[in-house]
N, C-alpha and C positions, 0 to 999 in steps of 0.2 A: 953505737955511740952516744954520750952527752953533748951537746951544741948549747952553749951560755944564750942569754938573750937578756936585752933590757927588757924589760916590765912595763907597760903604760897604759893607760884607760883609754879608751878608743875617742872619748870627749870630756870635758869638763863635769857635763851635767853628770855622768857614771861615777867621775872623779869625787865630785862632790857627793853624791848618795851616799858612796865609801867612808868618807871622811864622815860622814854625819853618824851612821853608826855606833853605839856606842862601845866602847872600848872589850867588855867584856860579853859582848855578843857574841854566838858561836858562830855568827856567820862571817863575823868581821876576822875573827881568829883563824876559820878555815880557809880565807880570801888572803890574809895574809902568811898562811904555809902556803897557799898554791903561786904567791906571787915569789917568793924563797925556792918552790922547787922550779917554777921557770927559768929563773933567773938562773939556773944551775941546766936546766934543761929546755928549750923551749918546746922541745917533744912529748913532756911529761904526759901529757894526756892521750885522749884516745883520737884520733881521726876521725871526724866523719865524711863518710863518702860523698861525694860530689854532689852525686844526684840527690843527698836529701838537705844540701846546703837551704834554708828557707831565702826564698827569691828575694825577701826585701833586706835580706844581709848584703846576699850581692846588687842588690842594687844604692842603696842607702851608704854600703863603706866600700862598695866596688873589692870586695875580697875573692877570692878563687879557691880558699883552703879554710876548712875549717876545724877547731880542735873541741874536745869535751875533757873538762879537767870535774870527777866525782869528787866533789865533798860529803862531810857528814851527814846522818839523816835524808839521806834521798835528794840533796840541792845539789847541783849543777853550775858551774861555770864556763862560760863559749868563750873562747879565742880564736884569734887568728896569729897565723906567724909570717911575717915581711921582711924585709932586710931595710936600710936605709942606702944613702950613696957610698957611706964607708962598708957597706957589707958586713952591718952591723946585724944580726938576729934582734927582731923587735917580737915581742908575744903581746896584741894590744888585745886587752878584756873588752870582750861586747857587751856581755851583759853574765848576770845570776841569779837564779830563782829555784825556788821547790819544785820539785820531782814533777807536781802535777802539772804547774805552767812551764815547766821544760817539756812537757808530753804535749802538752796545746801549739805553743813554740814551733817545735818540731814536728808536728802531726801526726804523731803515731798514735 
């Protein structure tokens, strides 16, 4: 069952990083596609098991769920799903990186 969501960046610094990417950058195009998919379905990614959520995310962002959205060429986008006071789902983008950096962050 699809659950639409509002998509946001977890902070201004991350949003600025996204906005600074060139329009023809495949990463930017891929993130735009991911944002479109997440607007249609907050659960379009793959849920990361709770025991594998990096402790720094729990400490820094106080999240209790983490989702991975696969981007082309082995890149990954990580996001969390939450709800606001009006019970609207929100997909908050935490980070994106290439596969090597993803493995380092997730300690694989």
